[in-house]
C-alpha positions as CSV (number, residue, x, y, z in Angstrom):
1,X,0.2,-0.2,-0.4
2,X,1.6,3.6,-0.7
3,X,1.5,6.0,1.2
4,X,-1.9,9.1,-0.1
5,X,0.4,12.4,-0.7
6,X,3.2,9.8,-3.4
7,X,0.2,9.1,-5.3
8,X,-0.8,12.8,-5.5
9,X,2.3,13.3,-6.5
10,X,2.3,11.9,-8.9
11,X,-1.3,10.7,-10.1
12,X,-1.5,14.5,-10.1
13,X,1.7,16.7,-8.5
14,X,3.7,15.4,-11.8
15,X,1.1,16.8,-14.5
16,X,1.0,19.9,-13.4
17,X,4.4,21.1,-13.0
18,X,4.6,19.4,-16.1
19,X,2.6,21.8,-17.4
20,X,3.2,24.6,-15.1
21,X,6.9,25.5,-16.9
22,X,6.6,23.3,-19.4
23,X,8.9,20.6,-18.7
24,X,9.3,17.2,-21.0
25,X,11.6,14.4,-20.0
26,X,9.6,13.3,-16.6
27,X,13.4,13.1,-15.2
28,X,12.7,16.8,-14.9
29,X,10.3,17.3,-13.0
30,X,11.8,18.3,-9.1
31,X,10.8,15.5,-6.9
32,X,11.4,15.5,-2.4
33,X,14.9,13.6,-2.0
34,X,14.9,13.9,1.6
35,X,13.1,15.1,4.9
36,X,15.7,15.8,7.6
37,X,14.8,16.6,11.4
38,X,17.0,17.9,14.1
39,X,16.8,19.3,17.0
40,X,18.9,20.7,19.8
41,X,19.2,21.2,23.6
42,X,21.3,24.3,23.9
43,X,23.0,25.3,27.3
44,X,20.4,23.0,29.0
45,X,21.2,22.9,33.7
46,X,20.2,19.1,32.7
47,X,22.0,17.8,30.1
48,X,22.3,14.3,29.8
49,X,18.2,14.4,31.1
50,X,17.4,16.8,28.2
51,X,18.9,15.1,25.3
52,X,17.6,11.8,26.2
53,X,14.1,13.7,26.0
54,X,14.2,16.1,22.2
55,X,16.0,11.8,21.2
56,X,12.6,10.3,22.5
57,X,10.3,12.6,20.7
58,X,12.0,12.8,18.1
59,X,12.1,9.0,17.9
60,X,8.1,9.1,18.6
61,X,7.2,11.4,16.1
62,X,9.7,9.8,12.9
63,X,9.4,6.0,14.1
64,X,13.5,5.9,13.7
65,X,16.1,6.1,16.4
66,X,17.8,9.6,15.6
67,X,20.9,9.8,16.0
68,X,22.8,12.2,18.5
69,X,25.3,15.4,17.4
70,X,28.8,16.6,18.9
71,X,29.4,19.6,19.2
72,X,32.7,20.8,16.8
73,X,34.7,23.5,19.2
74,X,34.8,24.3,22.6
75,X,32.4,27.4,23.7
76,X,33.4,28.3,27.3
77,X,30.7,31.6,27.2
78,X,28.2,28.1,26.3
79,X,29.5,26.0,28.7
80,X,30.5,23.9,25.5
81,X,33.2,21.7,25.4
82,X,35.1,19.3,22.0
83,X,32.8,16.4,21.9
84,X,30.2,17.1,23.5
85,X,26.6,15.7,22.7
86,X,24.3,18.3,22.3
87,X,21.3,17.4,19.7
88,X,19.5,15.3,17.9
89,X,18.1,14.6,13.7
90,X,17.1,11.8,11.9
91,X,16.5,10.9,7.7
92,X,13.2,10.3,6.8
93,X,13.7,9.2,3.2
94,X,11.4,7.0,0.5
95,X,7.7,6.1,2.3
96,X,8.7,6.9,5.9
97,X,9.2,10.8,4.4
98,X,5.9,11.4,2.5
99,X,3.9,9.8,5.8
100,X,6.0,11.6,8.0
101,X,4.8,14.7,5.2
102,X,1.6,14.0,5.1
103,X,1.3,14.1,9.2
104,X,3.1,17.7,9.1
105,X,1.0,19.3,6.4
106,X,-2.4,18.1,6.7
107,X,-2.5,17.4,10.5
108,X,0.5,19.4,12.4
109,X,0.7,22.5,10.9
110,X,-3.2,23.1,11.5
111,X,-3.5,22.1,14.8
112,X,-1.7,25.0,15.5
113,X,-3.4,28.0,17.7
114,X,-3.7,30.8,14.5
115,X,-2.1,29.4,12.4
116,X,-2.3,31.9,8.8
117,X,0.2,29.5,6.9
118,X,4.4,28.7,7.1
119,X,6.7,32.3,5.2
120,X,7.0,31.3,1.7
121,X,10.9,32.8,2.3
122,X,12.1,30.0,3.8
123,X,14.4,28.2,1.0
124,X,18.4,28.5,0.7
125,X,19.4,29.8,-3.3
126,X,19.1,25.8,-4.1
127,X,15.6,24.1,-3.4
128,X,15.3,22.9,0.1
129,X,13.0,25.4,2.6
130,X,13.7,24.6,6.3
131,X,11.0,24.9,9.1
132,X,11.1,25.5,12.4
133,X,8.7,24.0,14.5
134,X,8.6,25.2,18.2
135,X,7.4,22.6,20.3
136,X,6.3,19.0,19.8
137,X,2.8,19.2,20.6
138,X,1.5,19.9,17.4
139,X,2.5,16.0,16.6
140,X,-0.3,13.4,16.6
141,X,2.1,10.9,18.2
142,X,3.3,13.0,21.3
143,X,0.9,13.0,24.4
144,X,0.3,15.7,25.7
145,X,-0.4,14.8,29.8
146,X,3.4,13.3,29.1
147,X,5.1,16.2,27.9
148,X,8.1,16.9,30.3
149,X,10.2,19.2,28.0
150,X,8.8,21.2,25.3
151,X,11.2,20.2,22.2
152,X,11.7,22.4,19.1
153,X,12.2,21.6,15.3
154,X,14.3,22.0,12.5
155,X,12.8,20.2,9.6
156,X,14.4,20.4,6.3
157,X,12.5,19.5,2.9
158,X,15.5,18.4,0.1
159,X,14.3,18.9,-2.9
160,X,15.8,18.6,-7.1
161,X,15.1,21.6,-7.5
162,X,17.0,23.8,-8.8
163,X,15.2,27.1,-8.6
164,X,13.1,28.0,-4.9
165,X,10.5,29.1,-7.4
166,X,11.1,26.2,-8.7
167,X,11.1,23.9,-5.0
168,X,7.8,27.0,-4.1
169,X,5.5,24.8,-7.1
170,X,6.3,21.7,-6.3
171,X,5.9,22.7,-2.3
172,X,2.5,24.3,-3.2
173,X,1.3,21.4,-4.6
174,X,1.8,18.7,-2.9
175,X,-0.5,20.6,-0.6
176,X,2.2,22.5,1.9
177,X,0.2,26.5,3.3
178,X,2.1,29.3,2.3
179,X,0.8,33.1,3.8
180,X,1.2,34.5,0.2
181,X,-0.7,37.6,1.6
182,X,-1.0,40.9,-1.1
183,X,1.8,43.0,0.1
184,X,-0.8,46.7,0.7
185,X,-0.9,49.6,-1.4
186,X,1.3,52.7,-0.4
187,X,-0.8,55.3,1.6
188,X,-0.9,57.7,-1.0
189,X,0.6,61.3,-0.6
190,X,-2.4,64.2,-0.9
């Protein structure tokens, strides 16, 4: 059984992008390559416990075991030593990636209070999009009464698009709720 979002990609998104951008070959159509979910515990007084909570929450949300990340250099102002564990990350590909994106787009993002869409300006210039999630409670897998501390995430969607405009078209067709607010007209001087 295939994921609904992947079926939507092959059935609706690919033909729409081919006509919109004039692609002649199926392999020219941009696709989502991977999704990287990253978290950092920052300068927490109980680093070990904070890291365990972050790893546990990340594993619950993604269904994969996270890789722990370590600091690259020592920074005395932050009480950070070289090679100290400071975060965790997960890279999703294939079926897991499409399942996560479907949950993110259709269930988690609309669950945010006063949600009006996500910024269309968070592209990196090479067709990749990064989204910050303030806490883990928006994900349906998390039980709200068992949250010990808020854990924020960075979700990076890596695409094969060559430009930000192609990537925005791809993610928009997949259902990513971008805010395309029209600019207010400038006040006219009388």
